[in-house]
LUMNULO-15135 format. One line per 3 residues: number of its first residue (from 1); their letters; for each residue x, y negated, z of N, C-alpha, C. Coordinates in steps of 0.2 Angstrom, whole numbers, plus 2048, in hexadecimal, padded with zeros to 3 digits. Layout:
BEGIN
NUM = A = X:Y:Z:X:Y:Z:X:Y:Z ~ ...
END
This chain:
BEGIN
1 = MFI = 7DA:7A6:7E2:7D6:7AC:7E3:7D8:7B0:7E9 ~ 7D4:7B2:7EE:7D6:7B5:7F4:7D4:7BD:7F4 ~ 7D8:7C1:7F5:7D7:7C8:7F5:7D6:7CB:7FC
4 = AAT = 7D0:7CD:7FE:7CE:7CF:804:7CC:7D7:804 ~ 7CB:7DA:809:7C9:7E1:809:7C4:7E2:80F ~ 7C0:7E8:80F:7BC:7E9:814:7C0:7ED:81A
7 = RQN = 7C6:7EF:819:7CA:7F2:81E:7D1:7F3:81B ~ 7D5:7F5:820:7DC:7F6:81E:7DD:7FB:819 ~ 7E2:7FB:815:7E4:800:810:7DE:802:80B
10 = DGK = 7DA:7FD:80A:7D4:7FE:804:7D7:7FD:7FD ~ 7DC:7F9:7FD:7DF:7F8:7F6:7E0:7F1:7F4 ~ 7E1:7EC:7F9:7E3:7E5:7F8:7E9:7E4:7F4
13 = TTA = 7EE:7E8:7F6:7F5:7E7:7F2:7F4:7EA:7EB ~ 7F1:7F0:7EB:7F0:7F3:7E4:7EC:7EE:7DF ~ 7E7:7EB:7E2:7E3:7E6:7DE:7E7:7E0:7DC
16 = SLG = 7EB:7DD:7E1:7EF:7D7:7E0:7F4:7D9:7DB ~ 7F8:7DE:7DC:7FD:7E0:7D7:7FA:7E1:7D0 ~ 7F5:7E4:7CF:7F2:7E4:7C8:7EF:7DE:7C6
19 = LLA = 7EC:7DA:7CA:7E9:7D4:7C8:7EE:7CF:7C6 ~ 7F4:7CE:7C9:7F9:7CA:7C7:7FB:7CB:7C0 ~ 7FC:7D1:7BE:7FE:7D3:7B7:7F8:7D1:7B2
22 = ALQ = 7F2:7D2:7B4:7EC:7D1:7B0:7EC:7C9:7AF ~ 7ED:7C5:7B4:7EC:7BE:7B4:7F1:7BB:7B1 ~ 7F7:7BE:7B1:7FD:7BB:7AE:7FC:7BA:7A6
25 = NVY = 7F8:7BE:7A3:7F6:7BE:79C:7F3:7B7:79B ~ 7EF:7B4:7A0:7EB:7AE:79F:7EF:7A8:7A2 ~ 7F2:7A9:7A8:7F6:7A4:7AB:7FD:7A6:7AC
28 = PRI = 801:7A4:7A7:808:7A6:7A8:80C:7A4:7AE ~ 80A:79E:7B1:80D:79C:7B7:809:79E:7BD ~ 80A:7A3:7C0:806:7A6:7C5:809:7A6:7CC
31 = GYI = 806:7A5:7D1:809:7A5:7D8:805:7AA:7DC ~ 809:7AC:7E2:806:7B1:7E6:808:7AF:7EE ~ 803:7B0:7F2:804:7AE:7F9:801:7B3:7FD
34 = KPV = 804:7B6:803:800:7BA:808:801:7B5:80E ~ 7FC:7B1:810:7FC:7AC:815:7FE:7AF:81C ~ 7FB:7B5:81D:7FC:7B8:824:7FE:7C0:823
37 = GQR = 804:7C1:825:806:7C8:823:807:7CC:82A ~ 806:7D3:82A:807:7D7:830:80C:7DC:82F ~ 80E:7DE:829:814:7E2:828:819:7DE:825
40 = FVE = 81F:7DE:828:824:7D9:825:82B:7DC:826 ~ 82F:7D9:822:837:7DB:822:83A:7D5:823 ~ 840:7D5:826:845:7CF:827:849:7CE:821
43 = IEE = 849:7C8:81E:84D:7C6:818:850:7C0:81A ~ 857:7BF:81A:85A:7B9:81C:857:7B6:822 ~ 856:7BA:827:854:7B8:82E:84C:7B5:82E
46 = QKI = 849:7B6:828:842:7B5:828:83E:7BB:827 ~ 838:7BB:82B:833:7C1:82B:82F:7C0:825 ~ 82F:7C4:820:82C:7C4:81A:827:7CA:819
49 = DED = 821:7C9:817:81C:7CE:817:81E:7D3:811 ~ 81D:7D9:812:820:7DE:80D:81C:7DE:806 ~ 816:7DC:806:812:7DB:800:815:7D5:7FC
52 = TVL = 817:7D0:800:81A:7CA:7FC:821:7CC:7F9 ~ 825:7D0:7FC:82B:7D2:7F9:82A:7D6:7F3 ~ 824:7DB:7F3:822:7DF:7ED:821:7DA:7E8
55 = MDR = 81C:7D5:7E9:81A:7D1:7E3:81F:7CD:7E0 ~ 824:7CB:7E4:829:7C7:7E2:82E:7CB:7DE ~ 830:7D1:7E0:834:7D5:7DC:831:7D7:7D6
58 = VYQ = 82B:7D9:7D6:827:7DB:7CF:826:7D6:7CA ~ 825:7D0:7CD:822:7CA:7C8:827:7C4:7C8 ~ 82D:7C4:7CC:832:7BF:7CC:82E:7B8:7CC
61 = LNC = 82B:7B7:7D2:826:7B1:7D2:82A:7AA:7D3 ~ 830:7AA:7D4:834:7A4:7D4:831:79F:7DA ~ 831:7A2:7E0:82E:79E:7E5:831:7A0:7EC
64 = PLV = 833:79C:7F0:837:79F:7F7:832:7A4:7FA ~ 835:7A9:7FC:831:7AE:800:82E:7AC:806 ~ 831:7A7:809:82E:7A5:810:828:7A1:80E
67 = DMS = 827:79E:808:821:79A:807:81B:79F:805 ~ 81D:7A5:802:818:7AA:800:816:7AE:806 ~ 819:7AE:80B:818:7B1:811:819:7AD:817
70 = PIA = 814:7A8:818:816:7A3:81D:815:7A5:825 ~ 810:7AA:826:80F:7AC:82D:810:7B4:82D ~ 815:7B6:831:815:7BD:833:813:7BF:83A
73 = VEP = 80E:7C3:83A:80B:7C5:841:810:7CA:844 ~ 814:7C7:849:819:7CC:84C:815:7CF:852 ~ 818:7D4:855:814:7D8:85B:812:7D3:860
76 = DFT = 815:7CE:862:813:7C9:867:810:7C3:865 ~ 80E:7C3:85E:80B:7BC:85B:805:7BA:85F ~ 800:7BF:85F:7FA:7BE:862:7FA:7BC:869
79 = RRY = 7FE:7BF:86D:7FF:7BD:874:801:7B6:875 ~ 806:7B4:871:809:7AE:872:804:7A8:86F ~ 800:7AA:86A:7FB:7A5:868:7F6:7A4:86D
82 = LES = 7F3:7A9:871:7EE:7A9:876:7F1:7A5:87C ~ 7F7:7A5:87D:7FA:7A2:883:7FB:79A:881 ~ 7FD:799:87B:7FD:792:879:7FC:791:872
85 = SNY = 7F5:78F:871:7F3:78F:86A:7F6:78A:866 ~ 7F9:78C:860:7FC:787:85B:7F8:787:855 ~ 7F2:787:855:7EE:788:84F:7F0:783:849
88 = DVL = 7F0:77C:84B:7F2:777:846:7F8:778:843 ~ 7FD:77B:847:804:77C:844:803:782:83F ~ 800:787:840:7FF:78D:83C:7FB:78B:835
91 = VKR = 7F6:787:836:7F2:784:830:7F6:780:82C ~ 7FA:77C:82F:7FF:777:82B:804:77C:827 ~ 806:781:82A:80B:785:827:808:789:821
94 = IQN = 802:78B:822:7FF:78F:81C:7FE:78A:816 ~ 7FB:784:818:7F9:77F:813:800:77D:80F ~ 805:77B:813:80B:779:810:80E:77F:80B
97 = AFD = 80E:785:80E:811:78A:80A:80D:78B:804 ~ 806:78B:804:802:78B:7FE:803:786:7F9 ~ 804:780:7FB:806:77A:7F7:80C:77C:7F3
100 = RVA = 811:77E:7F7:817:780:7F3:817:786:7EE ~ 813:78B:7F0:812:791:7EC:80E:78E:7E6 ~ 809:78A:7E7:805:788:7E1:808:782:7DD
103 = WEK = 80E:780:7DF:811:77A:7DB:813:77D:7D4 ~ 810:779:7CF:811:77A:7C8:80F:781:7C6 ~ 80A:784:7C9:807:78A:7C7:800:789:7C5
106 = DFV = 7FE:78E:7C0:7F7:78E:7BD:7F2:791:7C2 ~ 7F5:796:7C6:7F0:79A:7C9:7F4:79D:7CF ~ 7F0:79E:7D5:7F4:7A1:7DB:7EF:7A6:7DD
109 = LCE = 7F2:7AC:7DE:7EE:7B2:7E1:7F1:7B2:7E9 ~ 7EC:7B3:7ED:7ED:7B3:7F4:7EB:7BA:7F7 ~ 7EF:7BE:7FA:7ED:7C4:7FD:7EC:7C4:804
112 = GSG = 7E6:7C6:806:7E4:7C6:80D:7E8:7CC:811 ~ 7E6:7CD:818:7E9:7D2:81C:7E4:7D6:81F ~ 7DE:7D8:81B:7D9:7DC:81E:7D2:7DA:81C
115 = HAG = 7CE:7DB:821:7C7:7D9:820:7C6:7D2:822 ~ 7C0:7CF:821:7BF:7C8:822:7C1:7C5:828 ~ 7C0:7C9:82E:7C1:7C7:834:7C9:7C8:837
118 = VGS = 7CD:7CB:833:7D4:7CC:836:7D7:7C6:837 ~ 7DA:7C5:83C:7DD:7BE:83E:7D9:7BA:842 ~ 7D3:7BC:844:7CE:7B8:848:7D1:7B6:84F
121 = VFD = 7D5:7BB:851:7D7:7BA:858:7DC:7B4:859 ~ 7DF:7B2:853:7E3:7AC:854:7E0:7A7:84F ~ 7DA:7A7:84E:7D6:7A2:84A:7D8:7A1:843
124 = LSN = 7DB:7A6:840:7DD:7A6:839:7DA:7AD:836 ~ 7D4:7AE:836:7D1:7B4:832:7D2:7B3:82B ~ 7D1:7B8:827:7D2:7B8:820:7CD:7B3:81D
127 = ARV = 7C7:7B3:820:7C2:7AE:81E:7C4:7A7:81F ~ 7C7:7A5:825:7C9:79F:826:7CF:79D:822 ~ 7D3:7A1:820:7D9:7A0:81C:7D7:79E:815
130 = AKL = 7D2:7A2:812:7D0:7A1:80C:7CC:79A:80B ~ 7C9:798:811:7C6:791:811:7CC:78C:811 ~ 7D1:78D:815:7D6:788:815:7DA:787:80F
133 = IGA = 7DA:78C:80A:7DE:78B:804:7D9:78A:7FE ~ 7D2:78A:800:7CD:788:7FA:7CD:78E:7F5 ~ 7CD:794:7F8:7CD:79A:7F3:7C6:79D:7F3
136 = KVI = 7C5:7A0:7ED:7BF:7A5:7ED:7C1:7AC:7EE ~ 7BD:7B0:7F0:7BF:7B7:7F2:7BC:7BD:7EE ~ 7C1:7C2:7ED:7BF:7C8:7EB:7C0:7CD:7F1
139 = VVT = 7BB:7D1:7F2:7BB:7D6:7F7:7BD:7DD:7F4 ~ 7C2:7E0:7F6:7C4:7E7:7F4:7C1:7EC:7FA ~ 7BE:7F1:7F7:7BB:7F6:7FC:7BC:7FD:7F9
142 = QGG = 7BC:802:7FD:7BC:809:7FA:7B6:80C:7F7 ~ 7B7:810:7F2:7B1:812:7EE:7AB:816:7F2 ~ 7A5:815:7F0:79F:817:7F3:79A:813:7F1
145 = IGK = 794:814:7F5:78E:80F:7F4:78C:80C:7FA ~ 78A:810:7FF:787:80D:805:78C:80A:80A ~ 791:80E:80C:796:80C:810:79A:805:80E
148 = PID = 79C:805:808:7A0:7FF:805:79B:7F9:805 ~ 795:7FA:803:791:7F4:803:78F:7F2:80A ~ 78E:7F6:80E:78D:7F4:815:793:7F0:818
151 = EVS = 799:7F2:816:79F:7EF:819:7A0:7E9:815 ~ 79F:7E8:80F:79F:7E2:80B:79A:7DD:80E ~ 794:7DF:810:790:7DA:813:792:7D7:819
154 = LNL = 795:7DB:81D:798:7D9:824:79D:7D3:822 ~ 7A2:7D5:81D:7A7:7D0:81B:7A4:7CA:818 ~ 79F:7CB:814:79C:7C5:811:799:7C0:816
157 = ALF = 796:7C2:81B:793:7BE:820:799:7B9:823 ~ 79F:7BC:824:7A4:7B7:827:7A7:7B3:822 ~ 7A7:7B5:81C:7AA:7B0:817:7A4:7AB:816
160 = EKE = 79E:7AC:816:799:7A7:815:799:7A2:81B ~ 79A:7A5:821:79A:7A1:827:7A0:79B:826 ~ 7A5:79D:823:7AB:798:822:7AA:794:81B
163 = GVE = 7A4:796:818:7A3:792:811:7A7:794:80C ~ 7A9:79A:80C:7AD:79D:806:7A9:7A1:802 ~ 7AA:7A0:7FB:7A7:7A4:7F6:7AA:7AB:7F4
166 = VIG = 7A6:7B0:7F5:7A8:7B7:7F3:7A6:7B8:7EC ~ 7AA:7B9:7E7:7A8:7B9:7E0:7A7:7C0:7DE ~ 7A9:7C5:7E2:7A7:7CC:7E0:7AB:7D1:7E3
169 = VIL = 7AA:7D7:7E1:7AD:7DD:7E5:7B0:7E2:7E0 ~ 7B6:7E5:7E2:7B9:7EA:7DF:7B9:7F0:7E3 ~ 7B6:7F6:7E0:7B6:7FC:7E3:7BC:800:7E1
172 = NKV = 7C0:802:7E6:7C6:806:7E5:7C6:80D:7E7 ~ 7CA:811:7E5:7CB:818:7E7:7C4:81C:7E6 ~ 7C1:81B:7E0:7BB:81F:7DE:7BD:825:7DB
175 = LGK = 7BA:82B:7DD:7BB:831:7DA:7B9:831:7D3 ~ 7BD:834:7CE:7BB:833:7C7:7B4:836:7C5 ~ 7B2:83C:7C8:7AC:83E:7C6:7A6:83A:7C8
178 = KID = 7A7:836:7CD:7A2:832:7D0:7A1:82A:7CD ~ 7A6:829:7C9:7A7:822:7C7:7A0:81F:7C3 ~ 79D:823:7BF:798:820:7BB:792:81F:7C0
181 = SIT = 791:824:7C5:78B:823:7C9:78C:81D:7CE ~ 792:81D:7D1:794:818:7D6:794:811:7D3 ~ 796:811:7CD:796:80A:7C9:78F:807:7C9
184 = EFA = 78B:80C:7C6:784:80A:7C5:780:807:7CC ~ 781:80C:7D1:77D:80A:7D7:781:805:7DB ~ 787:805:7DB:78B:7FF:7DF:789:7F9:7DC
187 = RRG = 789:7F8:7D5:787:7F2:7D2:780:7F0:7D4 ~ 77B:7F4:7D4:775:7F2:7D6:775:7F0:7DE ~ 778:7F4:7E2:778:7F2:7E9:77C:7EB:7EA
190 = LKR = 781:7EA:7E7:785:7E4:7E8:781:7DE:7E5 ~ 77D:7DF:7E0:779:7DA:7DD:774:7D7:7E1 ~ 771:7DC:7E5:76C:7DA:7EA:76F:7D5:7F0
193 = KGL = 776:7D6:7F0:779:7D1:7F5:77C:7CB:7F2 ~ 77A:7CA:7EB:77D:7C4:7E8:784:7C5:7E5 ~ 787:7CB:7E5:78E:7CC:7E3:78F:7D0:7DD
196 = ELL = 794:7CE:7D9:796:7D2:7D3:79A:7D8:7D5 ~ 799:7DD:7D1:79E:7E3:7D1:7A3:7E1:7CC ~ 7A9:7E0:7CE:7AF:7DE:7C9:7B3:7E3:7C6
199 = GVV = 7B3:7E9:7CA:7B7:7EF:7C7:7B6:7F5:7CC ~ 7B7:7FB:7C8:7B7:801:7CC:7BD:805:7CA ~ 7C1:806:7CF:7C8:808:7CD:7C8:810:7D0
202 = PHQ = 7CA:814:7CB:7CA:81B:7CD:7CF:81D:7D2 ~ 7CE:822:7D6:7D3:825:7DB:7D9:828:7D7 ~ 7DF:826:7D9:7E5:829:7D7:7E9:82C:7DC
205 = PIL = 7E9:832:7DD:7EC:835:7E3:7F4:833:7E4 ~ 7F7:832:7DE:7FE:830:7DF:7FF:82A:7E2 ~ 7FB:825:7E2:7FC:81F:7E6:7FC:81F:7ED
208 = SQP = 7F9:825:7F0:7F9:825:7F7:7FE:82B:7F9 ~ 802:82D:7F5:807:832:7F7:80D:82F:7F9 ~ 810:831:7FF:816:82E:801:81C:831:7FD
211 = TME = 821:82D:7FC:827:82F:7F9:82C:832:7FE ~ 831:835:7FC:836:838:801:83A:832:804 ~ 83B:82D:800:83E:827:803:83A:824:809
214 = LIR = 834:823:808:830:820:80D:830:825:813 ~ 830:82C:812:830:830:818:837:830:81B ~ 83C:82F:817:843:82F:81A:843:828:81F
217 = EEF = 841:823:81D:841:81D:821:83C:81D:827 ~ 836:820:826:832:821:82C:835:825:831 ~ 838:82A:830:83B:82E:835:843:82D:837
220 = NAE = 845:828:833:84D:826:834:850:82D:833 ~ 84F:831:82E:851:837:82D:859:837:82B ~ 85C:83D:82D:863:83E:82A:862:842:823
223 = VLN = 866:83F:81E:865:843:818:86B:848:817 ~ 869:84E:815:86E:853:816:871:855:80F ~ 86F:852:80A:872:853:803:872:84D:7FF
226 = HTD = 876:84D:7F9:876:847:7F5:871:848:7EF ~ 86C:844:7EF:867:844:7EA:865:83D:7E8 ~ 862:83D:7E2:85F:836:7E0:857:837:7DF
229 = QFH = 854:83C:7E2:84D:83E:7E1:849:83B:7E7 ~ 84B:835:7EA:847:833:7F0:840:830:7EE ~ 83F:82F:7E7:839:82D:7E5:834:832:7E4
232 = NAV = 836:838:7E5:831:83E:7E5:82B:83D:7E9 ~ 825:83E:7E6:81F:83D:7EA:81D:843:7ED ~ 81A:843:7F3:818:849:7F7:811:84A:7F6
235 = EEV = 80F:84F:7F2:808:851:7F1:805:855:7F6 ~ 809:859:7F9:807:85E:7FE:80C:860:803 ~ 80A:861:809:80F:862:80F:80E:86A:811
238 = LIG = 814:86D:811:813:874:814:818:875:81A ~ 815:877:81F:819:879:825:81C:880:824 ~ 823:881:824:826:887:823:826:88C:829
241 = AMG = 820:88E:82B:820:892:831:81E:899:830 ~ 81D:89B:829:81B:8A2:827:821:8A5:825 ~ 820:8AC:824:825:8B0:821:827:8AE:819
244 = VQN = 82D:8AE:817:82F:8AC:811:82B:8AF:80B ~ 829:8B6:80C:825:8B9:807:81F:8B6:806 ~ 81C:8B3:80B:815:8B0:80A:816:8A9:808
247 = ALH = 81B:8A6:808:81C:89F:807:81F:89E:800 ~ 822:8A3:7FC:825:8A2:7F6:820:89E:7F1 ~ 81A:8A1:7F1:816:89E:7EB:813:897:7ED
250 = LFK = 815:894:7F3:813:88D:7F4:819:888:7F3 ~ 81F:88B:7F1:824:887:7EF:823:884:7E8 ~ 821:87E:7E7:81F:87B:7E1:820:874:7E1
253 = KGV = 820:871:7DB:821:869:7DA:81C:865:7DF ~ 81F:860:7E2:81B:85C:7E6:81A:85E:7ED ~ 81D:864:7EF:81C:866:7F6:822:864:7FA
256 = LII = 820:862:800:825:860:805:825:866:80A ~ 82A:869:80B:82B:86F:810:82E:86C:817 ~ 82A:86D:81C:82C:86B:823:82E:871:827
259 = TPG = 834:872:829:835:878:82D:83B:877:831 ~ 83C:87B:837:841:87A:83B:848:87C:838 ~ 84D:878:83A:854:879:836:857:87F:837
262 = DRE = 854:884:83B:858:88A:83C:854:890:837 ~ 84F:88E:834:84B:892:82F:84F:893:829 ~ 855:896:829:859:896:823:856:89B:81E
265 = DII = 852:8A0:820:84F:8A4:81B:84A:8A0:816 ~ 847:89B:819:843:896:814:847:892:810 ~ 84D:88F:813:851:88B:80F:854:88F:809
268 = LAV = 856:895:80B:85A:899:805:854:89B:800 ~ 84E:89C:802:849:89E:7FE:847:899:7F9 ~ 847:893:7FC:846:88D:7F8:84B:88C:7F2
271 = ATT = 851:88C:7F5:857:88B:7F0:857:891:7EA ~ 855:897:7EC:855:89C:7E7:84F:89B:7E2 ~ 849:89A:7E5:843:899:7E1:843:893:7DC
274 = LSG = 847:88E:7DE:846:888:7DA:84D:886:7D7 ~ 851:88B:7D6:858:889:7D3:856:888:7CC ~ 859:882:7C9:859:880:7C2:852:87C:7C1
277 = EAD = 84E:87A:7C7:848:876:7C6:849:86F:7C8 ~ 84E:86C:7C6:850:865:7C8:84A:860:7C8 ~ 846:861:7C3:840:85C:7C2:83A:85F:7C4
280 = GGL = 839:865:7C6:833:868:7C7:833:86B:7CE ~ 838:86A:7D2:838:86D:7D9:834:86A:7DE ~ 836:86B:7E4:832:868:7EA:833:861:7EA
283 = AGM = 82F:85D:7EE:830:856:7EF:836:856:7F4 ~ 836:85A:7F9:83C:85A:7FD:83B:85F:803 ~ 840:85F:808:83F:863:80E:841:85E:814
286 = ILT = 83E:860:819:83F:85D:820:841:862:825 ~ 847:862:827:849:867:82D:848:864:833 ~ 845:867:838:842:864:83E:847:866:844
289 = RNL = 845:862:84A:848:864:850:850:863:850 ~ 853:860:84B:85A:85F:84B:85E:865:84B ~ 85B:86B:849:85E:871:848:862:871:842
292 = RPS = 869:873:843:86D:872:83D:86E:879:83A ~ 86D:87A:833:86E:880:830:876:882:830 ~ 877:888:82F:87E:88B:82F:882:888:829
295 = KEA = 888:888:829:88C:885:824:88A:888:81D ~ 889:88E:81D:887:891:817:880:88E:814 ~ 87C:88D:818:875:88A:816:876:883:815
298 = QKV = 87B:880:818:87C:879:816:87F:878:80F ~ 883:87D:80D:886:87D:807:880:87D:801 ~ 87B:882:803:876:882:7FE:872:87C:7FE
301 = ISK = 870:879:804:86D:873:804:870:86D:800 ~ 877:86D:801:87A:867:7FD:879:868:7F6 ~ 877:86D:7F3:876:86E:7EC:86F:86D:7E9
304 = LPF = 86A:86D:7EE:863:86C:7ED:862:865:7E9 ~ 85E:865:7E4:85D:85E:7E0:858:859:7E4 ~ 854:85C:7E9:84F:857:7EC:852:856:7F3
307 = PVL = 84F:851:7F6:852:84F:7FD:850:854:802 ~ 855:855:806:855:859:80C:856:855:812 ~ 852:854:817:852:84F:81C:853:853:823
310 = SVA = 856:850:828:856:853:82F:853:84E:834 ~ 84E:850:838:84B:84C:83D:84B:84F:844 ~ 84A:84C:849:84A:84E:850:844:851:852
313 = DDS = 83E:84F:84F:837:851:851:836:858:84F ~ 830:85A:852:82E:861:850:82A:861:84A ~ 829:867:847:826:867:840:81F:865:840
316 = YYV = 81B:866:846:814:864:846:813:85C:846 ~ 818:859:84A:818:852:84A:819:84F:844 ~ 81F:852:841:821:84F:83A:81B:84F:835
319 = ASK = 818:855:835:813:856:830:80D:851:831 ~ 80B:851:837:806:84C:839:807:845:837 ~ 80D:843:838:80F:83C:837:810:83B:82F
322 = VHD = 812:840:82C:812:83F:824:80B:83E:822 ~ 807:842:824:800:842:822:7FC:83B:823 ~ 7FE:838:829:7FB:832:82B:7FF:82B:828
325 = LTV = 804:82C:824:808:827:822:804:822:81E ~ 805:81C:81F:802:816:81B:807:815:815 ~ 804:817:80F:809:816:809:808:810:806
328 = KIR = 80D:80C:806:80D:805:803:811:805:7FC ~ 80F:802:7F7:813:801:7F1:819:7FD:7F2 ~ 81F:800:7F0:825:7FD:7F0:828:7FA:7E9
331 = PDD = 82C:7F5:7E9:82E:7F3:7E3:831:7F8:7DE ~ 834:7FD:7E1:838:802:7DD:833:808:7DB ~ 82D:807:7DD:828:80C:7DB:825:80B:7D4
334 = TQK = 829:80B:7CF:828:809:7C8:822:80C:7C5 ~ 822:813:7C6:81C:817:7C3:816:815:7C6 ~ 815:814:7CD:80F:812:7D0:80D:80B:7CE
337 = IAL = 812:806:7CD:810:7FF:7CB:80D:7FF:7C4 ~ 810:803:7C0:80E:804:7B9:807:806:7B9 ~ 806:80B:7BD:7FF:80E:7BD:7FA:809:7C0
340 = IRD = 7FC:806:7C5:7F7:801:7C8:7F5:7FB:7C3 ~ 7FA:7F9:7BF:7F9:7F4:7BA:7F4:7F6:7B5 ~ 7F5:7FC:7B3:7F1:7FF:7AE:7EA:800:7B1
343 = LIA = 7E9:803:7B7:7E3:804:7BA:7DF:7FD:7BA ~ 7E2:7F8:7BD:7DE:7F2:7BE:7DC:7EF:7B7 ~ 7E1:7EF:7B2:7DF:7EC:7AC:7D9:7F0:7A8
346 = RHV = 7D9:7F6:7AA:7D3:7FA:7A6:7CD:7FA:7AA ~ 7CD:7F9:7B1:7C7:7FB:7B5:7C5:7F4:7B9 ~ 7C8:7EF:7B8:7C6:7E9:7BC:7C5:7E3:7B6
349 = DAN = 7BF:7E0:7B6:7BD:7DB:7B1:7C1:7D4:7B3 ~ 7C7:7D3:7B0:7CA:7CD:7B2:7C7:7C7:7AF ~ 7C3:7C8:7A9:7C0:7C2:7A6:7BA:7C0:7AB
352 = KIL = 7B6:7C5:7AE:7B1:7C3:7B2:7B4:7BF:7B8 ~ 7BA:7C1:7BB:7BD:7BE:7C0:7BE:7B7:7BF ~ 7C1:7B6:7B9:7C3:7AF:7B7:7BD:7AA:7B6
355 = AAL = 7B8:7AD:7B3:7B2:7AA:7B2:7AF:7A7:7B9 ~ 7AF:7AC:7BE:7AC:7AA:7C4:7B1:7A5:7C8 ~ 7B7:7A4:7C6:7BB:79F:7C9:7BB:798:7C6
END
């Protein structure tokens, strides 16, 4: 089974993570492969897709990482391919990796890297890759009626051109109050295209909220205190540019305060307001422009329970970048992973998927 999407960040990894758990109830020996990956980490001198690392850590898939992530699209990958095409080599690499992943497995889930056409520039679109490994496709798209069905239709055309069967669609990130209406009309609209609606997954804000650990890594920030709360989720961002008296009521759980490092009035107000709230305080603080607080303020910071970071950038840039962060599920995001498993189990019809396969 091949999981594709209508665009990036529509929920392929969420669907894959949840479906692996659901399908393991039927197929105990299950495999996973992401044939073409675009976001990778280096492990033992091999470039491995981040989602592959996630699936392996969560499900202990007992297969070499290099086989589950055979092609990593480095920054100059496309340029090198266009200069000297090595299509046959890449095809063989994917097929051999898939054979090793599928060895002694009952079922293999393949995760794509975006919409059907991603990878076309080096002749390995998602549609072509699904064809190469003989997989049927599920398309994940964001909630709605008109726009998702329009985009699914575009993708369907390319899969059909490659002779690949699309067995259905999962609508993701659907607002709770609209689920019943969207389910009814999306099912009708998809049926007119010959497609099954396989699931409607409600929007969960926590899944798109960055953690303080992700923010620390993104900015390569200096940590100014000792804390174990880097898994704090950022629900709201507050730029500390106002007077303390106007900001006090905004200091609450889940808030990330971004302020220049010389705004000691805000730092001290936070410490005073949130004393004793180790589990209900801010998500964290970011002190900007590399401005260092006084020694007295640093002593206060060292006792705060949530992370306090220092960065070189200005407050506006930091706030903008935090807002635009792409939040990927990580192996240690245990709360999010448990939520995803539950969401997919409750809102996606695994039996309908198995019947279609």
